PAZAPA-4460 file (N, C-alpha, C; in steps of 0.05 Angstrom, whole numbers, plus 32768, in hexadecimal, padded with zeros to 4 digits):
% residues 280
    n_x    n_y    n_z   ca_x   ca_y   ca_z    c_x    c_y    c_z   seq   type   mol
   83E8   81D8   7E3C   83F8   81C0   7E37   8403   81B5   7E51     1      M     A
   840C   81C7   7E63   8416   81BE   7E7D   8400   81B2   7E8E     2      I     A
   83E9   81C0   7E8E   83D3   81B6   7E9E   83CA   819B   7E94     3      S     A
   83C9   8197   7E7A   83C1   817D   7E6E   83D5   8168   7E76     4      T     A
   83EF   816F   7E76   8404   815C   7E7E   8401   8154   7E9B     5      S     A
   83FB   8167   7EAC   83F8   8162   7EC9   83E0   8150   7ECE     6      L     A
   83CA   8155   7EBF   83B2   8145   7EC3   83B8   8128   7EBA     7      I     A
   83C6   8125   7EA3   83CD   810B   7E99   83DE   80FC   7EAE     8      T     A
   83F2   810B   7EB9   8404   80FF   7ECD   83F4   80F6   7EE5     9      R     A
   83E1   8107   7EEE   83D1   8101   7F05   83C2   80E7   7F01    10      F     A
   83B7   80E2   7EE9   83A8   80CA   7EE4   83BA   80B1   7EE1    11      H     A
   83D3   80B5   7EDA   83E4   809E   7ED6   83F1   8094   7EF0    12      T     A
   83F2   80A5   7F04   83FC   809C   7F1E   83EB   8086   7F29    13      I     A
   83F7   8071   7F33   83E8   805A   7F3E   83E0   8060   7F5B    14      R     A
   83CC   8071   7F5E   83C3   8079   7F79   83B8   8062   7F89    15      W     A
   83AB   8050   7F7B   83A0   8039   7F89   83B5   8027   7F95    16      G     A
   83CB   8023   7F86   83E1   8013   7F91   83F0   8023   7FA7    17      E     A
   83F2   803D   7FA5   83FD   804D   7FBA   83ED   804A   7FD4    18      W     A
   83D2   804A   7FD0   83C1   8047   7FE7   83C5   802C   7FF5    19      S     A
   83C7   8017   7FE5   83CA   7FFC   7FF0   83E6   7FF9   7FFE    20      L     A
   83FA   8006   7FF2   8414   8005   7FFF   8413   8012   801A    21      L     A
   8407   8029   801C   8404   8037   8036   83F4   8025   8049    22      A     A
   83E0   8017   803F   83CF   8005   8050   83E0   7FEE   805B    23      L     A
   83F1   7FE3   804A   8402   7FCD   8053   8415   7FD6   806A    24      Y     A
   8421   7FEE   8066   8432   7FF9   807B   8422   7FFE   8094    25      I     A
   840A   8008   8091   83F9   800E   80A8   83F3   7FF4   80B8    26      S     A
   83EC   7FDF   80A9   83E5   7FC6   80B6   83FD   7FBA   80C5    27      V     A
   8414   7FBA   80B7   842C   7FAE   80C3   8435   7FBE   80DC    28      L     A
   8435   7FD8   80DA   843D   7FE8   80F1   8427   7FE7   8107    29      S     A
   840E   7FE3   80FE   83F8   7FE1   8112   83FB   7FC8   8122    30      G     A
   8405   7FB2   8116   8409   7F99   8125   841D   7F9E   813C    31      V     A
   8433   7FAD   8135   8447   7FB2   814A   843B   7FC3   8160    32      V     A
   842C   7FD7   815A   841F   7FE8   816E   840B   7FD8   817F    33      V     A
   83FB   7FC8   8171   83E6   7FB8   817F   83F2   7FA5   8194    34      A     A
   840A   7F9B   818F   8416   7F89   81A2   841E   7F97   81BC    35      L     A
   8420   7FB1   81BB   8428   7FC0   81D3   8410   7FD0   81DF    36      Q     A
   83F9   7FCD   81D3   83E2   7FDD   81DB   83CE   7FCD   81EC    37      Y     A
   83C4   7FD9   8201   83B0   7FCD   8213   8397   7FDE   8213    38      T     A
   8381   7FD5   8209   8369   7FE6   8208   835E   7FEE   8224    39      P     A
   8365   7FDE   8239   835B   7FE5   8254   8368   7FFF   825E    40      E     A
   8381   8005   8255   838F   801D   825E   839A   802B   8245    41      T     A
   8389   8038   8235   8393   8043   821B   83A7   8059   821E    42      P     A
   83A2   806C   8230   83B4   8083   8234   83CF   8079   823D    43      L     A
   83CF   8067   8250   83E8   805D   825B   83F7   804C   8246    44      Y     A
   83E8   803D   8236   83F4   802D   8221   8402   803E   820C    45      S     A
   83F5   8053   8203   8401   8064   81EE   841A   8072   81FA    46      V     A
   8418   807B   8212   842F   8088   821F   8446   8075   8221    47      T     A
   8440   805C   8229   8455   8047   822B   8462   8042   8210    48      T     A
   8451   8040   81FB   845B   803B   81E0   846E   8051   81D8    49      I     A
   8467   806A   81DD   8477   8080   81D5   8491   8083   81E5    50      D     A
   8490   807D   81FF   84A7   8083   8210   84B8   806B   8217    51      L     A
   84AD   8053   8219   84BB   803C   8223   84C1   8026   820F    52      L     A
   84AF   8022   81FC   84B2   800C   81E9   84C7   8015   81D4    53      V     A
   84DC   8005   81CF   84F0   800B   81BB   84E3   8011   819F    54      P     A
   84E9   8029   8194   84DE   8032   817B   84BF   8033   817B    55      F     A
   84B3   8033   8192   8496   8033   8194   848A   804C   8189    56      G     A
   8496   8063   818E   848C   807D   8184   848D   807D   8166    57      S     A
   84A2   8071   815A   84A5   8071   813D   848F   805F   8131    58      Y     A
   848B   8047   813C   8477   8035   8130   845B   8040   8133    59      F     A
   8455   804E   8149   843B   805B   814C   8437   8071   8137    60      R     A
   844D   8081   8133   844B   8095   811E   8449   8089   8102    61      S     A
   8457   8074   80FD   8456   8067   80E3   8439   805C   80DE    62      L     A
   842D   8050   80F3   8412   8046   80F0   83FF   805D   80EB    63      H     A
   8402   8072   80FA   83F0   8089   80F8   83F2   8096   80DC    64      F     A
   840A   809D   80D3   840C   80AB   80BA   8408   809A   80A1    65      Y     A
   8410   8081   80A2   840A   806F   808C   83EC   806B   8088    66      S     A
   83DD   806C   809E   83C0   806A   809D   83B4   8083   8090    67      S     A
   83C0   809A   8097   83B7   80B3   808A   83BD   80B3   806C    68      Q     A
   83D5   80AA   8065   83DC   80A9   8048   83C9   8096   803A    69      F     A
   83C3   807F   8046   83B0   806C   803A   8396   8079   8033    70      F     A
   838B   8088   8046   8371   8094   8041   8372   80AA   802C    71      F     A
   8387   80BB   802D   838A   80D0   801A   838E   80C6   7FFE    72      L     A
   839F   80B1   7FFB   83A4   80A5   7FE1   838B   8098   7FD6    73      F     A
   837A   808D   7FE8   8361   8081   7FE0   834E   8095   7FD4    74      S     A
   834D   80AD   7FE0   833C   80C2   7FD6   8346   80CB   7FBB    75      I     A
   8360   80CF   7FB8   836C   80D8   7F9F   8368   80C3   7F89    76      I     A
   836A   80AA   7F91   8365   8094   7F7E   8348   8095   7F74    77      H     A
   8335   809B   7F86   8319   809D   7F7E   8316   80B3   7F69    78      L     A
   8323   80CA   7F6E   8321   80E1   7F5C   832E   80DA   7F41    79      I     A
   8345   80CC   7F42   8354   80C6   7F29   8345   80B3   7F17    80      A     A
   8336   80A0   7F22   8328   808C   7F12   830B   8093   7F0F    81      V     A
   8303   80AB   7F16   82E7   80B3   7F16   82DA   80AF   7EFA    82      F     A
   82E9   80B5   7EE5   82DE   80B3   7ECA   82D8   8097   7EC2    83      E     A
   82E3   8083   7ED0   82DE   8067   7ECA   82C8   805A   7EDA    84      K     A
   82BA   806B   7EEA   82A6   805F   7EFC   828F   8053   7EED    85      T     A
   828A   805C   7ED4   8273   8051   7EC6   8277   8033   7EBF    86      E     A
   8291   802A   7EC0   8296   800E   7EBA   8290   7FFC   7ED2    87      S     A
   828B   8008   7EEA   8284   7FF8   7F01   8266   7FF3   7F02    88      Y     A
   825F   7FDC   7F0B   8242   7FD8   7F11   823A   7FE9   7F29    89      S     A
   8220   7FEE   7F2B   8217   7FFF   7F41   821E   7FF3   7F5C    90      S     A
   821C   7FD8   7F5F   8222   7FCB   7F78   823F   7FCE   7F7F    91      G     A
   8251   7FCA   7F6B   826E   7FCD   7F71   8275   7FE9   7F78    92      K     A
   8269   7FFD   7F6A   826F   8019   7F70   8266   8021   7F8C    93      W     A
   824E   8017   7F94   8244   801D   7FAF   8257   8011   7FC4    94      I     A
   8261   7FF9   7FC0   8273   7FED   7FD3   828D   7FFD   7FD5    95      K     A
   8297   8007   7FBE   82AF   8017   7FBF   82AB   8031   7FCD    96      L     A
   8293   803E   7FC9   828D   8056   7FD8   828C   8050   7FF6    97      V     A
   8281   8039   7FFD   827F   8032   8019   829A   802E   8027    98      A     A
   82AF   8029   8017   82CA   8025   8023   82D3   803F   8030    99      T     A
   82CA   8056   8026   82D3   8070   8031   82CB   8074   804E   100      L     A
   82B1   8072   8054   82AA   8075   8071   82B6   805F   8083   101      P     A
   82B9   8047   8078   82C4   8032   8088   82E2   8038   808E   102      V     A
   82F0   8042   807A   830C   804A   807E   830E   8060   8092   103      A     A
   82FB   8073   8091   82FA   8089   80A4   82F6   807E   80C0   104      L     A
   82E5   806A   80C3   82E0   805E   80DD   82F9   8050   80E8   105      L     A
   8309   8044   80D6   8322   8038   80DF   8335   804E   80E9   106      V     A
   8337   8064   80DA   8348   807B   80E3   833D   8087   80FD   107      L     A
   8323   808A   80FE   8317   8097   8115   831B   8086   812F   108      F     A
   8316   806C   812D   831A   805B   8144   8337   805B   814D   109      T     A
   834A   805F   813A   8366   8061   8142   836B   807A   8152   110      G     A
   835E   8090   814B   8360   80A8   815B   8355   80A4   8177   111      Y     A
   833E   8097   8179   8331   8093   8193   8342   8081   81A5   112      V     A
   834F   806D   8199   835F   805A   81A9   8377   8067   81B7   113      L     A
   837F   807E   81AE   8395   808C   81BB   838D   8092   81D8   114      R     A
   8374   8097   81DD   836B   809C   81F8   8373   80B7   8203   115      G     A
   837E   80C9   81F2   8386   80E3   81FC   836E   80F6   81FA   116      D     A
   8373   8110   81FE   835E   8124   81FE   834D   8122   81E4   117      S     A
   835B   8122   81CD   834D   8122   81B4   833E   8107   81B0   118      T     A
   834C   80F1   81B5   8340   80D7   81B1   8328   80D2   81C2   119      G     A
   832B   80D7   81DC   8315   80D2   81EF   82FC   80E3   81E8   120      A     A
   8301   80FC   81E2   82EB   810E   81DB   82DD   8106   81C1   121      S     A
   82ED   80FF   81AD   82E2   80F7   8193   82D1   80DE   8196   122      A     A
   82DA   80CB   81A7   82CB   80B3   81AC   82B1   80B8   81B9   123      G     A
   82B0   80CA   81CD   8297   80D0   81DA   8284   80DF   81C8   124      L     A
   828F   80F0   81B6   827D   80FE   81A3   8271   80E9   8190   125      I     A
   8281   80D7   8186   8277   80C2   8173   8262   80B1   8181   126      A     A
   8266   80AA   819A   8253   809A   81A8   8239   80A9   81AC   127      E     A
   823A   80C3   81B1   8222   80D4   81B4   8213   80D5   819A   128      A     A
   8221   80D7   8183   8214   80D8   8169   8205   80BE   8164   129      I     A
   8211   80A7   8169   8204   808E   8165   81EB   808A   8177   130      L     A
   81EE   8092   818F   81D8   808F   81A2   81C0   80A1   819B   131      L     A
   81C5   80B5   818A   81B0   80C7   8182   819F   80BC   816B   132      D     A
   81A8   80A6   815F   819A   8099   814A   8181   808B   8155   133      I     A
   8169   8090   814B   8151   8083   8156   8152   8065   8151   134      P     A
   8147   8056   8164   8142   8039   8163   815C   8029   8164   135      V     A
   816F   802D   8150   8186   801C   814E   819F   8028   815A   136      I     A
   819D   8040   8166   81B4   804E   8170   81C3   803E   8185   137      G     A
   81B5   8034   8199   81C2   8025   81AE   81D0   800C   81A4   138      N     A
   81C3   7FFE   8191   81CE   7FE6   8186   81E8   7FEC   8176   139      T     A
   81E7   8002   8167   81FF   8009   8157   8216   8011   8169   140      M     A
   8210   8020   817E   8224   8028   8191   8231   800F   819F   141      N     A
   821F   7FFC   81A7   8229   7FE4   81B4   823B   7FD4   81A0   142      D     A
   8235   7FD6   8187   8244   7FC7   8172   825F   7FD4   816C   143      L     A
   825F   7FEF   816A   8277   7FFD   8160   8288   800A   8176   144      F     A
   827C   8016   818A   828B   8026   819D   8288   801C   81BA   145      F     A
   8272   8022   81C6   826C   801A   81E2   8283   8023   81F4   146      S     A
   828D   803B   81F0   82A3   8045   8200   829B   8049   821D   147      I     A
   8284   8054   8222   827B   805A   823D   8279   8041   824E   148      S     A
   8271   802A   8241   826D   8011   8250   8286   8000   8250   149      S     A
   8294   7FFE   8239   82AA   7FEB   8236   82C5   7FF8   8231   150      D     A
   82C7   8012   8233   82E0   801F   822E   82E9   801C   8211   151      G     A
   8302   8014   820D   830D   8012   81F2   830C   7FF5   81E7   152      M     A
   8301   7FE3   81F6   8301   7FC7   81ED   82F3   7FC2   81D3   153      K     A
   82DA   7FCC   81D1   82CA   7FC8   81B9   82D6   7FD7   81A1   154      R     A
   82DF   7FEF   81A6   82EA   7FFF   8190   8305   7FF5   8187   155      I     A
   8313   7FE8   8199   832D   7FDC   8192   8329   7FC4   817F   156      Y     A
   8316   7FB3   8185   8310   7F9C   8174   8307   7FA6   8159   157      V     A
   82F6   7FBA   8158   82EC   7FC4   813E   8302   7FD1   812E   158      N     A
   8315   7FDE   813C   832B   7FEB   812D   833D   7FD6   8120   159      H     A
   8345   7FC2   812E   8359   7FAF   8124   834C   7F98   8114   160      I     A
   8332   7F93   8118   8325   7F7C   810B   830C   7F84   80FB   161      I     A
   82F8   7F8E   810A   82DE   7F92   80FF   82DD   7FA4   80E6   162      G     A
   82E6   7FBD   80E9   82E5   7FD0   80D3   82F9   7FC9   80BD   163      F     A
   830F   7FBE   80C5   8323   7FB5   80B1   8319   7F9F   809F   164      G     A
   830C   7F8B   80AB   8301   7F75   809B   82EA   7F7F   808A   165      L     A
   82DA   7F91   8095   82C3   7F9C   8085   82CD   7FAB   806D   166      F     A
   82E2   7FBC   8071   82EE   7FCB   805B   82F9   7FB7   8046   167      W     A
   8307   7FA2   804F   8312   7F8E   803D   82FC   7F81   802C   168      G     A
   82E6   7F7A   8039   82D0   7F6E   802A   82C4   7F80   8015   169      W     A
   82C1   7F9A   801C   82B6   7FAD   8009   82C9   7FB2   7FF2   170      L     A
   82E3   7FB2   7FF7   82F6   7FBA   7FE2   8303   7FA3   7FD4   171      A     A
   82FF   7F8A   7FDD   830E   7F74   7FD3   830D   7F70   7FB5   172      W     A
   82F6   7F71   7FA9   82F3   7F6D   7F8D   8302   7F82   7F7D   173      N     A
   8306   7F99   7F89   8314   7FAF   7F7C   8332   7FAE   7F80   174      H     A
   833B   7FA8   7F98   8357   7FAA   7F9E   8367   7F91   7F97   175      V     A
   8359   7F7A   7F93   8367   7F62   7F8E   8376   7F62   7F74   176      R     A
   836F   7F74   7F62   837D   7F75   7F48   8398   7F84   7F4A   177      K     A
   839C   7F92   7F61   83B5   7FA0   7F64   83CA   7F8E   7F71   178      Y     A
   83E2   7F90   7F66   83F9   7F82   7F71   840E   7F97   7F7A   179      K     A
   8411   7F99   7F94   8422   7FAE   7F9F   843A   7FA2   7FAD   180      V     A
   8452   7FAC   7FA7   846A   7FA3   7FB5   8479   7FBB   7FBF   181      S     A
   8486   7FB8   7FD6   8496   7FCE   7FE2   84AD   7FD5   7FD0   182      F     A
   84B9   7FC1   7FC2   84D0   7FC6   7FB1   84C9   7FD7   7F99   183      S     A
   84B0   7FD5   7F90   84A7   7FE5   7F79   84A3   8002   7F80   184      R     A
   849D   8007   7F99   8498   8023   7FA2   84AB   802B   7FB8   185      Y     A
   84C4   8027   7FB4   84D8   802E   7FC8   84D8   804B   7FD0   186      I     A
   84D6   805E   7FBD   84D5   807A   7FC4   84BD   8081   7FD6   187      P     A
   84A6   8077   7FCF   848E   807D   7FDF   8490   8070   7FFB   188      L     A
   849A   8057   7FFB   849E   804A   8015   84B1   8059   8027   189      T     A
   84C7   8063   801A   84DB   8073   8029   84CF   808D   8034   190      A     A
   84BE   809A   8024   84B1   80B3   802D   84A0   80AE   8046   191      I     A
   8490   8099   8045   847E   8093   805C   848F   808C   8075   192      I     A
   84A4   807C   8071   84B5   8073   8087   84C3   808B   8093   193      L     A
   84CE   809D   8082   84DE   80B4   808C   84CC   80C9   8097   194      L     A
   84B4   80CD   808B   84A1   80E1   8096   849A   80DA   80B3   195      F     A
   8497   80C0   80B8   848F   80B7   80D3   84A5   80BB   80E7   196      S     A
   84BE   80BD   80DD   84D4   80C3   80EF   84D4   80E0   80F7   197      I     A
   84CF   80F1   80E4   84D1   810E   80E8   84B9   811A   80F6   198      G     A
   84A1   810D   80F3   8489   8119   80FE   847C   8104   8111   199      V     A
   847B   810A   812A   8470   80F8   813E   8451   80F8   813D   200      T     A
   8445   80E1   8140   8428   80E0   8140   841D   80F0   8157   201      A     A
   8406   80FD   8154   83FB   810F   8169   83F3   80FF   8182   202      P     A
   83F6   810B   8198   83ED   8100   81B2   83EA   8117   81C5   203      F     A
   83D2   811A   81D0   83CB   8130   81E2   83C2   8126   81FD   204      E     A
   83D4   8126   8211   83CC   811D   822C   83B5   812E   8236   205      P     A
   83A5   8122   8247   838E   8130   8253   8397   8148   8263   206      N     A
   8389   815E   825F   838F   8176   826E   8376   8181   827A   207      H     A
   8377   818A   8293   8360   8196   82A0   835E   81B3   8295   208      L     A
   8346   81BC   8293   8341   81D8   828B   8342   81DC   826D   209      G     A
   8341   81C7   825D   8341   81CA   8240   8324   81CD   8237   210      V     A
   831E   81E3   8229   8302   81E8   8222   82FC   81E2   8204   211      F     A
   8310   81DF   81F4   830C   81D8   81D8   8320   81C3   81CF   212      H     A
   8316   81AD   81C4   8327   8198   81BA   8320   8193   819C   213      I     A
   8335   8195   818B   8331   8190   816F   8334   8172   8169   214      S     A
   8320   8167   815B   8321   814B   8154   8334   8146   813C   215      G     A
   8333   812E   8131   8343   8127   811A   833D   813A   8103   216      P     A
   8350   813D   80F0   834C   8150   80DA   8333   814B   80CA   217      W     A
   832C   8131   80C6   8314   812A   80B7   82FB   812D   80C7   218      F     A
   82FD   8132   80E1   82E6   8133   80F3   82E0   8150   80FA   219      F     A
   82F1   8163   80F2   82EE   817F   80FB   82D4   818C   80EF   220      L     A
   82CE   8187   80D6   82B6   8192   80CA   829D   8188   80D8   221      G     A
   829C   816E   80DE   8285   8163   80EC   8284   816E   8108   222      L     A
   829B   8171   8115   829C   817C   8130   8291   8198   8130   223      Q     A
   8297   81A8   811C   828D   81C3   811A   826F   81C3   8115   224      E     A
   8266   81B1   8105   8249   81AF   80FE   8239   81A7   8117   225      L     A
   8245   8198   8129   8237   818F   8141   8232   81A6   8154   226      L     A
   823F   81BC   8150   823B   81D4   8161   8220   81E1   815B   227      K     A
   8215   81DC   8143   81FE   81EA   813A   81E5   81D8   8136   228      Y     A
   81EA   81BE   8132   81D4   81AB   812C   81D5   8193   813F   229      F     A
   81BF   8186   8142   81BE   816E   8153   81CF   8157   8148   230      P     A
   81D8   8145   8159   81EA   812F   8150   81E0   811F   8138   231      P     A
   81C6   8118   8138   81BB   8108   8123   81BD   8115   8108   232      L     A
   81B8   812F   8107   81B9   813E   80EE   81D6   8143   80E6   233      L     A
   81E7   814C   80F8   8202   8153   80F2   8214   813B   80EE   234      A     A
   8210   8127   80FF   8223   8110   80FF   821B   80F9   80EE   235      G     A
   8201   80F7   80E7   81F7   80E0   80D8   81EC   80E8   80BD   236      I     A
   81D7   80F9   80BD   81C9   8100   80A5   81DB   8111   8092   237      L     A
   81EA   8124   809C   81FB   8134   808B   8210   8124   807D   238      F     A
   8220   8113   808B   8233   8102   807C   8225   80EE   8069   239      P     A
   820D   80E4   8071   81FF   80D1   8060   81F8   80DD   8045   240      A     A
   81F2   80F7   8044   81EB   8103   802A   8203   8102   8017   241      T     A
   821B   8104   8021   8233   8102   800F   8235   80E6   8004   242      L     A
   8231   80D2   8015   8234   80B6   800D   821F   80AF   7FF8   243      L     A
   8207   80B9   7FFC   81F1   80B4   7FE8   81F8   80C1   7FCD   244      I     A
   8203   80DA   7FCE   820A   80E8   7FB6   8221   80DA   7FA8   245      A     A
   8235   80D0   7FB7   824B   80C1   7FAB   8241   80A7   7F9E   246      L     A
   822E   809A   7FAB   8223   8081   7FA0   8215   8086   7F85   247      A     A
   820B   809E   7F81   81FD   80A5   7F69   8210   80B1   7F54   248      L     A
   8229   80B3   7F5B   823D   80C1   7F4A   8248   80B0   7F34   249      L     A
   8237   80A5   7F23   823F   8096   7F0C   8232   80A3   7EF3   250      Q     A
   8241   80A7   7EDE   8237   80B6   7EC7   821E   80A9   7EBA   251      K     A
   821B   808F   7EBE   8204   8081   7EB3   81EB   8085   7EC5   252      K     A
   81EF   8091   7EDC   81D9   8095   7EEF   81C9   80AE   7EE6   253      N     A
   81AF   80AD   7EE9   819D   80C3   7EE2   81A3   80DD   7EF1   254      T     A
   81AB   80D9   7F0B   81AF   80F0   7F1D   81CD   80F7   7F1F   255      F     A
   81DC   80F0   7F0B   81F9   80F4   7F0C   8200   8112   7F10   256      Y     A
   81F5   8124   7F00   81FC   8140   7F01   81F5   814C   7F1D   257      K     A
   81DD   8146   7F26   81D4   8150   7F40   81E6   8146   7F56   258      Q     A
   81EE   812C   7F54   81FF   8120   7F68   821B   812D   7F67   259      A     A
   8225   8132   7F4F   823F   813F   7F4C   8240   815A   7F59   260      F     A
   822C   816B   7F53   822C   8186   7F5E   8228   8186   7F7C   261      Y     A
   8218   8172   7F86   8214   8170   7FA3   822E   8168   7FB1   262      F     A
   823D   8156   7FA6   8256   814E   7FB2   826A   8165   7FB3   263      V     A
   826B   8175   7F9E   827C   818D   7F9E   8274   81A0   7FB4   264      I     A
   825A   81A6   7FB5   824F   81B8   7FCA   8255   81AD   7FE6   265      F     A
   8250   8193   7FEA   8255   8187   8004   8272   818A   800C   266      W     A
   8284   8184   7FFA   82A1   8185   8001   82AA   81A2   8006   267      L     A
   829F   81B5   7FF7   82A6   81D1   7FFD   829C   81DA   8018   268      L     A
   8283   81D2   801E   8278   81D9   8039   8288   81CC   804F   269      L     A
   828F   81B3   804B   829E   81A5   8060   82BA   81B1   8063   270      Y     A
   82C6   81B9   804D   82E0   81C6   804E   82DF   81E0   805F   271      T     A
   82CA   81F0   805A   82C6   8209   8069   82C3   8203   8087   272      V     A
   82B3   81EF   808D   82AF   81E8   80A9   82C9   81DE   80B6   273      L     A
   82D9   81CF   80A7   82F2   81C5   80B1   8305   81DC   80B6   274      T     A
   8306   81F0   80A4   8318   8207   80A8   830F   8217   80C1   275      I     A
   82F5   821A   80C5   82EB   8227   80DD   82F4   8218   80F6   276      I     A
   82F2   81FE   80F4   82FA   81ED   810B   8318   81F0   8110   277      G     A
   8328   81F2   80FB   8345   81F5   80FF   834D   8210   810B   278      L     A
   833D   8224   8105   8343   823F   810F   833A   8243   812C   279      C     A
   832C   8231   8137   8323   8235   8153   833A   8231   8167   280      R     A
***
């Protein structure tokens, strides 16, 4: 009886609106941070924001953690409405699945823009993965990252405009039905605002003699996989299999069961890889 009640409660929570609320806070705080950020000197900019700009450290933390909440709430929302996926057309469902990697790219580019040990290393790894793609690798790198040639300029534009607009286009038909106001979710808004006061956003200045750098939490499993397999396999083909399985994850689809079990297996494997990465 208790478990049934908890499941019912889980499905009644408006996770989608929670996700959008966190997104609004992320965008608003991101505007404040962007006004103080210079892509030509990322490490110096972040240091200046934290130490010299009034409330700069708080707004950077607010932008960082509200973005994390947005992504986590989005995943939970996907799980909560999973039983309704058969009501979506295949095209709409594929577009919604595509919002997940695009949202991850927004988060990932935010990590890179810090310009610290973790950010700089993660950016170079991502660039190496793209360059390993046959034929179109150089073009994709020039479009998305190009860190070695242009520093943070290209990735900065993609973080604040490119990936954000692409996510909005993919999700618009789905999210436009939601009406979210800060006054309606005062407790959740307060939690995000207060959490950002108590927990400062991570920042790791460059240190000589560092032999292991852990990437973002969602990147750890992939980082671990890169130790054993070439970039194309670990960084492109392996994540692509999850996206393909998610795209097939509609009950009206012939391969629904196979896709469902593959997604479970993939997530378990990635969780194990992430735990290994955390323990290093």
